[in-house]
C-alpha positions, 0 to 999 in steps of 0.5 A: 625494576619491575617486580616478578609479579608485574612481569608475570601479569604482563605476560599473561595479559598478552595472550588474553588480549590476543584471544579476545581479539581473535574472538572479535575477529571471528565472531563479528563476521560470523554474526554478520553472515548469520544476520545476512543469511537470516534476512534473505531467508526471512524475505523468502519466507514472507514472499517479499522482495530480497534485502537489496531490492528493499533497500533500493525501494527505500532509497528510490523516489516513488515515481521511479519505483515502477521501473524496478519490477518486471513488467509485460505488455498486455495486448488490447482485445481483438473484440472489445466489448462496447459500453452499454448505451442508455436512452435515459435523459441526463439533466442539464445540471447536477448538484456539486459542492453546494451548487449546480454545474453543467453535466458535461463539466461534472463528467470531466471532474468525476467520471467514475461517480458520473457512471454510477449516477446513470444508475441512481436517482441522485448524485449523492446516492451514486457517489456514496455507492461508488465511494464504498466499493472495495479498492486496493487500499480498502479491500473490504470497502467502506461504510455509509454513515447516515442518519437516514439508514432506511434509504439504504435498505435495498442497496448493497452497502454496509450502513452505520446508523448515526441515530442509534 
């Protein structure tokens, strides 16, 4: 037969267990609610997409993420400005990866650099000037690292002199 102490201890353990269970059943949903509300508030303050959209971005392949955002069609200009025409002569071949290739083939390979080439004396200068321009990935642009820093004195680029 159990002693009086064991019976009293057994009876007091049941209310303690109930209180602990009650605390858990109340505290977990409250903590979860605070966490969810905090995540929505944080995304609103940081001006980033909401938590469900962030979750969708993390689980969607990058090629399909464009359809997740609002888009609008921008109509073509009724009076598009024509490209300027230069009467300058283009060489038959241009330097490319240690050799020379026909200018037409070069234009197909690297059109932005080719457009810059029309305003520079060499392809290397044109390509460097194009490559250091600001982009979304590099808003400040890049730096030309060179051993011939004097060549870039009149150019609007930042230069790192490797001789120094």
